[in-house]
N, C-alpha and C positions, 0 to 999 in steps of 0.2 A: 275492212276499210270502206265498204260500200256505203254505210250510213254516213260517214264523214264526207266521202267523195260526192254524194248526191246533194249535199248541202252547199257545195261550191257553186258560185254563180259568176257571171261576167263581172269583171272589175275587182273580184276578190284578189288578195295578194298571197303569194307563196314565198316561203323562205326555205332555202336549202341548207341542211346541216350535214356535215361529214362526220359520222359517228367515230370512225377510226382516228381522225385527227382532232375531234372535239372542236370543230370550227364551223363558222357560217361562211358559205361561199357564193351564194347568189340569191337574188330576189327576182320575181316574175309576177306578171299580172295575168289572171285567168281571162281568156277570150271566148270561152264557150261554156255551155251547160255540160254537165257530166254525161258521158256516153260510155257504152260498153264495146270493147274491142279485144278480142282474144289473140291478136297477132303478137308475136314476140317482139319486144322493143330493145332488150339488152340481155346479155349473159348474166345469169344469177347463179349463186351457189346451188340453188334448187332449180334444176333445169326444167321442171314441170310447172313452175310458178309463172303466171302470165301477166299479173297486174291488170286485170281487165277494165277496171273503173278508172276512166281518164277524163282529163280536160285538156283543151288546147291552151297554150300559154305564150306570152311575149316576154322575153327577158328584159329586166330593168337594170340591175347592177350585177355584174359577173366578175368575180375576182379569180385570179390564178390560184390554183390550189395552194401553192407555196406562200401566197400572200393573203390567204383567207383570214377572216376575223377569228381570233382565239376566243372561243366561247367561255373559257375560264375567266377572262377579263371582264366579260359582260354578265355572266350568269348571276353573280351576287346581287345585281340591281334589278333582275327580272321578277315581275309579279308571278309569272308562270311557274317558276321553280320553288316557290315558297312552300309547296306541299311536301317537298323532299328535305331530308336532313342536309345541311350544308355540304358535308363531305360526299354526299351521293347526288349532287346536283345533276350530273350527267345522265342519271337514270330518267330524268324528265323527258329526254329526247329519244329514248328507246321506242321502237315501233315506227310505223310509217307516217301517220298523219296526226298532227297536234294542232289545237286551236289556241293561238296566242292572242293576248290583248292587243289592241291598236297601239297602246303605249309601248309595249315590248317590241312589237314589230317596227314601229317608227324609229325607236332608239337604235335597234340593231342596224336597220337600213341606213340611218344617218352615219353610224360608225363605219359601215361598209363603204359608203360614198366618200368618207374622209380618206380611207385607205386607198380607194380607187384613184382619187385626185392626187395623192402623194406619189403614186406609182405610174403616172402617165408619162 
């Protein structure tokens, strides 16, 4: 993921997807250039994996896990998943970093904002 991580610059946007729930849970804004840091930041099923290529971020929209945006409701409208057969849409989000179109990102974030406002 180094190649994708070094492409990130300040003011880029990040979307968090929970694979196990097939839902979107948060957005954030990148506040730094990519840097390398080998310190452990969380427990992972592979205890040797460090995720060394990082950026600093500021949260924008953060939903509770149980109120996160169901990706199945959004996926059919996304440009990004058109490469996958409709029944395998979720495969589009396997792996760590994906580059979405501005349209897809804005649409997802607007739906997340709607959910956030409903649950305040």
